[in-house]
Rosetta silent file (secondary structure, phi, psi, omega in degrees, C-alpha in Angstrom):
SEQUENCE: MRSDLDPYVYLLASRRNGTLYLGVTSNLIQRVAQHRIEAFGGFAAEHGVKLLVWFEQHATMEHAIIREKQIKKWRRAWKLDLIEQQNPDWQDLAIMLGFEPIG
SCORE:     score description
SCORE:     0.000 S_00000001
   1 L     0.000  126.957 -177.037   13.066   -2.588    6.086 S_00000001
   2 L   -66.957  -48.556 -178.591   14.571   -5.967    6.918 S_00000001
   3 L  -165.605  178.084  176.676   13.990   -7.722    3.532 S_00000001
   4 L   -93.517   14.431  176.745   11.364   -8.020    0.771 S_00000001
   5 L  -116.382   35.127 -178.329    9.980  -11.292    2.333 S_00000001
   6 L  -117.269  159.274 -176.347    8.501   -9.892    5.459 S_00000001
   7 L   -75.118  131.310  178.897    4.787   -9.237    6.325 S_00000001
   8 E  -132.281  146.324  169.833    3.483   -5.770    5.356 S_00000001
   9 E  -109.491  138.316 -176.011    0.230   -3.860    5.447 S_00000001
  10 E  -145.015  158.874 -178.227    0.121   -1.284    2.669 S_00000001
  11 E  -129.081  125.285  178.793   -2.008    1.438    1.224 S_00000001
  12 E  -110.002  149.979  170.540   -2.115    2.245   -2.492 S_00000001
  13 E  -131.235  160.405  176.508   -3.802    5.286   -4.030 S_00000001
  14 L   -82.540  -26.510 -178.193   -4.839    6.482   -7.414 S_00000001
  15 L  -174.460 -179.498  176.554   -3.669   10.020   -6.609 S_00000001
  16 L   -65.995  129.935 -178.795   -3.540   12.269   -3.644 S_00000001
  17 L    59.811   22.810 -178.166   -6.855   11.947   -1.757 S_00000001
  18 L   -86.881 -154.246  174.085   -7.975    9.514   -4.568 S_00000001
  19 L   -65.034  130.988 -179.219   -9.181    5.982   -4.447 S_00000001
  20 E  -107.444  151.057  170.881   -7.524    3.848   -1.702 S_00000001
  21 E  -141.762  126.786  177.485   -6.714    0.172   -1.533 S_00000001
  22 E  -100.419  125.802 -179.583   -5.562   -1.595    1.581 S_00000001
  23 E  -144.184  174.230  177.367   -3.736   -4.774    1.436 S_00000001
  24 E  -132.427  142.257 -176.716   -1.402   -7.296    3.171 S_00000001
  25 E  -155.328  159.367 -179.061    1.498   -9.173    1.679 S_00000001
  26 L  -105.002   -3.940  178.983    4.543  -11.226    2.622 S_00000001
  27 L  -144.249   95.032 -177.885    6.566   -9.716   -0.378 S_00000001
  28 H   -63.340  -40.774  176.542    5.945   -5.995   -0.773 S_00000001
  29 H   -62.623  -47.804 -178.487    8.126   -5.542   -3.829 S_00000001
  30 H   -65.803  -41.973  179.755    6.416   -8.238   -5.762 S_00000001
  31 H   -57.554  -45.268  174.405    2.916   -7.123   -4.716 S_00000001
  32 H   -59.951  -38.218  175.015    3.579   -3.572   -5.848 S_00000001
  33 H   -70.337  -33.313  177.055    4.808   -4.862   -9.273 S_00000001
  34 H   -65.515  -38.531  177.644    1.673   -6.895   -9.569 S_00000001
  35 H   -72.618  -35.079  179.605   -0.556   -3.901   -8.988 S_00000001
  36 H   -61.402  -33.672  179.928    1.506   -1.727  -11.346 S_00000001
  37 L  -103.682   10.304  173.828    0.906   -4.119  -14.138 S_00000001
  38 L    60.480   46.219 -175.392   -2.706   -4.906  -13.063 S_00000001
  39 L   -59.294  -32.823 -173.752   -1.831   -8.580  -12.788 S_00000001
  40 L  -111.635   -2.432 -179.501   -5.084   -9.645  -11.026 S_00000001
  41 L    65.723 -145.308  179.100   -7.596   -7.085  -12.453 S_00000001
  42 H    74.906 -162.371 -168.695  -10.222   -6.379   -9.735 S_00000001
  43 H   -58.902  -50.993 -179.948  -10.840   -3.183   -7.752 S_00000001
  44 H   -57.162  -41.352  176.613   -7.287   -1.806   -7.757 S_00000001
  45 H   -67.727  -37.753 -174.827   -6.890   -2.224  -11.499 S_00000001
  46 H   -71.293  -26.170 -176.825  -10.377   -0.854  -12.251 S_00000001
  47 L  -100.292    0.021  176.353   -9.585    2.268  -10.170 S_00000001
  48 L    63.960   40.380 -174.099   -6.001    2.909  -11.349 S_00000001
  49 L   -93.465   91.031 -175.914   -4.743    2.415   -7.657 S_00000001
  50 L  -126.450   -4.584 -176.998   -0.961    2.006   -8.242 S_00000001
  51 E   -91.810  118.059  178.922    0.850    4.498   -6.037 S_00000001
  52 E   -77.957  109.745 -175.767    2.303    3.073   -2.840 S_00000001
  53 E  -109.206   -8.440  177.242    1.577    5.795   -0.262 S_00000001
  54 E  -167.614  150.735  172.945    2.018    3.968    3.020 S_00000001
  55 E  -160.554  158.488 -177.958    3.274    0.663    4.389 S_00000001
  56 E  -144.804  126.775  178.742    3.999   -0.850    7.687 S_00000001
  57 E   -91.343  149.420  177.055    6.083   -3.963    8.379 S_00000001
  58 L  -131.574  164.728 -172.899    5.183   -6.456   10.982 S_00000001
  59 L   -74.694  -30.851 -177.188    6.936   -9.315   12.772 S_00000001
  60 L  -138.997  153.526  169.473    4.430  -12.008   11.732 S_00000001
  61 H   -61.041  -29.027  174.311    1.768  -12.355    9.049 S_00000001
  62 H   -66.922  -36.563  174.610   -0.722  -12.887   11.726 S_00000001
  63 H   -65.205  -49.023  178.910    0.073   -9.476   13.141 S_00000001
  64 H   -50.809  -47.794 -178.349   -0.068   -7.963    9.677 S_00000001
  65 H   -64.160  -46.483  177.515   -3.528   -9.503    9.000 S_00000001
  66 H   -55.741  -44.396 -173.725   -4.853   -8.235   12.323 S_00000001
  67 H   -73.204  -34.123  176.280   -3.727   -4.779   11.614 S_00000001
  68 H   -60.495  -51.119  179.593   -5.181   -4.792    8.043 S_00000001
  69 H   -56.164  -39.698 -176.935   -8.501   -5.813    9.408 S_00000001
  70 H   -68.859  -36.982 -177.940   -8.377   -3.131   12.074 S_00000001
  71 H   -70.902  -37.098 -175.252   -7.545   -0.375    9.405 S_00000001
  72 H   -57.837  -30.078 -176.782  -10.204   -1.702    7.018 S_00000001
  73 L   -83.038   -4.018  177.022  -12.839   -0.773    9.690 S_00000001
  74 L   -69.249  156.614  172.503  -11.513    2.820    9.901 S_00000001
  75 L   -70.950  150.848  176.905  -13.252    5.782    8.547 S_00000001
  76 H   -50.268  -44.942  174.718  -11.653    7.176    5.298 S_00000001
  77 H   -50.803  -47.117 -175.334  -10.436   10.332    7.209 S_00000001
  78 H   -71.304  -34.441  168.215   -8.457    8.297    9.595 S_00000001
  79 H   -56.066  -47.192  172.937   -6.791    6.430    6.577 S_00000001
  80 H   -54.703  -51.763  176.764   -5.907    9.745    5.061 S_00000001
  81 H   -57.547  -41.663 -179.721   -4.387   10.855    8.369 S_00000001
  82 H   -57.927  -46.536  176.411   -2.374    7.674    8.589 S_00000001
  83 H   -60.083  -53.160 -171.660   -0.863    8.362    5.172 S_00000001
  84 H   -61.792  -28.905 -178.428   -0.302   12.100    5.839 S_00000001
  85 H   -58.278  -48.340 -173.760    1.529   11.296    9.195 S_00000001
  86 H  -100.616  -20.700 -172.683    4.328    9.482    7.308 S_00000001
  87 L  -143.172   72.466 -163.401    3.930   10.794    3.776 S_00000001
  88 L   -77.790  -14.671  176.765    2.417   14.251    3.861 S_00000001
  89 L   -97.632   -4.318 -179.781    3.255   14.869    0.126 S_00000001
  90 L    58.297   49.811  173.951    1.720   11.537   -0.935 S_00000001
  91 L   -75.281  150.445  175.346    5.013   10.582   -2.771 S_00000001
  92 L   -81.574  109.136 -173.216    5.007    7.216   -4.433 S_00000001
  93 L   -73.634   -6.958  178.553    7.114    5.231   -1.881 S_00000001
  94 L   -71.234  -19.241  178.520    7.645    2.390   -4.467 S_00000001
  95 H   -60.850  -43.189 -177.415   10.434    4.649   -5.963 S_00000001
  96 H   -69.038  -11.093  175.554   12.508    4.085   -2.868 S_00000001
  97 H   -94.639    4.023  175.335   12.005    0.392   -3.432 S_00000001
  98 L   104.382    2.270 -174.998   13.592    0.606   -6.894 S_00000001
  99 L   -87.416  147.626  172.652   10.433    1.191   -9.130 S_00000001
 100 L   -65.617  144.282  174.486   10.327    3.775  -11.897 S_00000001
 101 L   -55.598  150.683  176.076    8.027    6.737  -11.335 S_00000001
 102 L   -88.115  119.605 -175.689    4.589    6.309  -12.748 S_00000001
 103 L   -73.415    0.000    0.000    4.137    8.661  -15.709 S_00000001
């Protein structure tokens, strides 16, 4: 990871094989923190989607947005495969970014 101010596409989950949320951000650490405290309400907050299970860095925000739109069109099974290719145990990757485990 180059820094926390680069474009990312990310997937959050409520639990393994649970509800998924796909997003794009220029500040992954800040966005994860916002999801964890349910700063904006909405879908992610309503469904308890707080575990960072996959993310991908991009060179530009334009590329990140294109990738997010591409993945949004995918079937759920393809999104699960994407997660499991890089994170087969569905670990909360936010911990490696300095976050406390969710209890």
